[in-house]
LOTORKE-376429 format. One record per residue (C-alpha): residue in one letter; residue number from 1; x, y, z. Coordinates in nm, 3 decimals. Last residue first. Layout:
> aa|i|c1|c2|c3
> A|NUM|X|Y|Z
...
//
This chain:
> aa|i|c1|c2|c3
> Q|67|-1.345|0.348|-1.708
> E|66|-1.028|0.285|-1.514
> L|65|-1.100|0.190|-1.154
> L|64|-0.966|-0.163|-1.132
> W|63|-0.658|-0.147|-1.354
> G|62|-0.550|0.204|-1.261
> R|61|-0.617|0.150|-0.892
> A|60|-0.424|-0.178|-0.907
> R|59|-0.122|0.011|-1.044
> E|58|-0.161|0.269|-0.768
> V|57|-0.173|-0.005|-0.506
> L|56|0.134|-0.173|-0.650
> L|55|0.332|0.152|-0.661
> L|54|0.234|0.228|-0.303
> E|53|0.349|-0.117|-0.195
> A|52|0.691|-0.062|-0.351
> A|51|0.726|0.279|-0.187
> S|50|0.618|0.139|0.151
> K|49|0.876|-0.141|0.129
> R|48|1.155|0.100|0.039
> L|47|1.059|0.334|0.323
> E|46|1.027|0.044|0.568
> L|45|1.376|-0.076|0.480
> Q|44|1.515|0.274|0.529
> R|43|1.349|0.301|0.869
> E|42|1.475|-0.047|0.964
> M|41|1.832|0.052|0.883
> E|40|1.792|0.378|1.075
> A|39|1.654|0.199|1.380
> E|38|1.940|-0.052|1.371
> E|37|2.190|0.233|1.368
> A|36|2.010|0.409|1.655
> D|35|2.022|0.095|1.872
> D|34|1.753|0.018|2.128
> Y|33|1.471|0.018|1.876
> D|32|1.098|0.089|1.924
> D|31|1.192|0.453|1.989
> P|30|1.255|0.485|1.615
> D|29|0.877|0.487|1.561
> F|28|0.768|0.450|1.199
> P|27|0.410|0.563|1.145
> E|26|0.150|0.290|1.102
> T|25|0.047|0.230|0.746
> Q|24|-0.230|0.348|0.515
> R|23|-0.201|0.260|0.147
> A|22|-0.464|-0.013|0.158
> I|21|-0.708|0.240|0.307
> D|20|-0.761|0.427|-0.019
> L|19|-0.752|0.108|-0.226
> Y|18|-1.037|-0.030|-0.017
> E|17|-1.257|0.275|-0.068
> A|16|-1.185|0.283|-0.441
> L|15|-1.277|-0.085|-0.475
> R|14|-1.595|-0.033|-0.278
> W|13|-1.687|0.273|-0.489
> P|12|-1.629|0.074|-0.808
> E|11|-1.881|-0.194|-0.701
> F|10|-1.726|-0.536|-0.643
> I|9|-1.788|-0.876|-0.803
> T|8|-1.808|-0.774|-1.170
> K|7|-1.497|-0.554|-1.141
> I|6|-1.304|-0.841|-0.981
> E|5|-1.394|-1.061|-1.279
> S|4|-1.278|-0.792|-1.522
> V|3|-0.945|-0.769|-1.340
> F|2|-0.887|-1.145|-1.352
> M|1|-0.937|-1.180|-1.725
//
């Protein structure tokens, strides 16, 4: 199984360290957009994307760090 192979390659502390930084993103800056409506659409898109990525990272944490 893929997860067991990953666990044999990496120490648990390395996996935990990576999963901690995998969730970090740059803050959204509405000033990067000329149009307020476009900025709001991009903000909402980023929120949905971040939520999906967070769920994946937490799922990976459960698979890789469970004892």
